[in-house]
C-alpha positions in Angstrom: 43.6 -48.1 -12.0 45.6 -44.8 -12.0 48.4 -44.6 -9.7 50.9 -41.8 -9.0 53.6 -42.7 -6.6 56.1 -40.2 -5.3 59.4 -40.8 -3.9 62.6 -39.0 -2.8 61.4 -36.8 0.0 63.4 -36.5 3.2 65.3 -34.2 5.5 67.7 -31.7 4.3 69.5 -28.7 5.7 68.8 -25.2 4.3 70.7 -24.6 1.2 70.9 -28.1 0.2 69.2 -30.0 -2.6 66.6 -32.7 -3.1 64.9 -34.5 -6.0 61.6 -35.9 -5.7 60.1 -38.2 -8.5 56.5 -39.3 -9.4 56.0 -42.5 -11.5 52.6 -42.5 -13.2 50.8 -45.7 -14.2 47.6 -46.5 -16.2 47.6 -43.2 -18.0 48.7 -42.1 -21.4 51.5 -40.1 -19.8 52.2 -37.8 -22.8 48.7 -36.5 -22.8 48.9 -35.1 -19.3 49.9 -32.0 -17.8 52.1 -33.0 -14.8 52.4 -30.8 -11.8 53.9 -30.7 -8.3 51.9 -29.1 -5.3 52.7 -28.6 -1.9 50.8 -28.3 1.4 51.5 -27.3 5.0 49.2 -28.3 7.7 46.2 -25.7 8.0 47.0 -24.2 4.5 45.7 -24.8 1.2 47.4 -26.9 -1.3 49.5 -24.6 -3.6 51.0 -25.2 -7.1 54.7 -25.3 -7.0 55.5 -26.2 -10.7 53.9 -27.9 -13.8 55.0 -29.0 -17.1 52.8 -29.4 -20.1 52.6 -32.2 -22.5 55.0 -30.4 -24.9 57.5 -29.7 -22.0 56.7 -26.1 -21.3 57.2 -25.4 -17.7 55.7 -22.9 -15.2 56.8 -22.1 -11.5 55.3 -20.4 -8.5 57.3 -17.1 -7.8 58.5 -18.4 -4.7 60.5 -21.2 -6.2 61.7 -19.6 -9.6 65.2 -19.9 -10.2 65.7 -22.8 -7.5 63.4 -25.6 -8.6 63.2 -27.3 -11.9 60.6 -29.6 -13.2 61.2 -32.0 -15.8 59.4 -35.1 -17.4 60.6 -38.4 -18.9 57.9 -39.9 -21.0 59.9 -43.1 -21.5 59.8 -43.8 -17.8 56.2 -42.1 -17.1 58.1 -40.0 -14.5 58.0 -36.4 -13.6 60.7 -35.0 -11.4 61.1 -31.8 -9.2 64.7 -30.9 -8.6 64.9 -28.6 -5.6 68.0 -26.5 -5.0 68.9 -23.8 -2.5 66.1 -25.1 -0.2 64.7 -22.9 2.4 63.0 -23.7 5.8 59.7 -22.4 4.1 60.0 -25.0 1.5 59.0 -27.7 4.3 55.8 -29.2 3.2 54.2 -32.4 1.8 54.7 -32.5 -1.9 52.1 -34.0 -4.1 52.1 -35.1 -7.6 49.3 -34.2 -9.9 48.4 -35.5 -13.5 45.5 -33.8 -15.4 44.2 -33.7 -18.8 43.9 -30.0 -19.8 40.8 -30.5 -22.0 39.0 -33.1 -19.7 38.5 -31.8 -16.2 37.5 -35.1 -14.7 40.8 -36.6 -15.3 42.7 -35.3 -12.5 44.7 -37.6 -10.4 46.8 -37.2 -7.1 49.7 -39.0 -5.6 49.9 -39.8 -1.8 52.5 -37.2 -1.0 56.0 -37.2 0.2 57.3 -35.1 3.0 60.1 -32.6 2.4 61.6 -31.1 5.6 64.2 -28.4 5.4 66.0 -27.7 8.7 67.9 -24.5 9.7 
């Protein structure tokens, strides 16, 4: 059974940093595009950052220059380093794993809350 388990969320002051992690199991990690999404109540889930099988990363405009996504295939883990956090970054952050060539292989974690206080 595929599992994506996020950790590292919490409460931080604006301007601070936080790193969230996602450990994947029961997938061939190196074959998956890994992504971080976030969602605020009442709004659609939005892509924050993703990293391809070969390590190419893309970011939402709102987080460029502040967030860094990385992956460690030896640990089946994807990270999101969040620096210079803003109040508007407050959301539940979800890990996603998908095969770019097989649409049905698309998995989600349970989410981790990130709260940025002013």
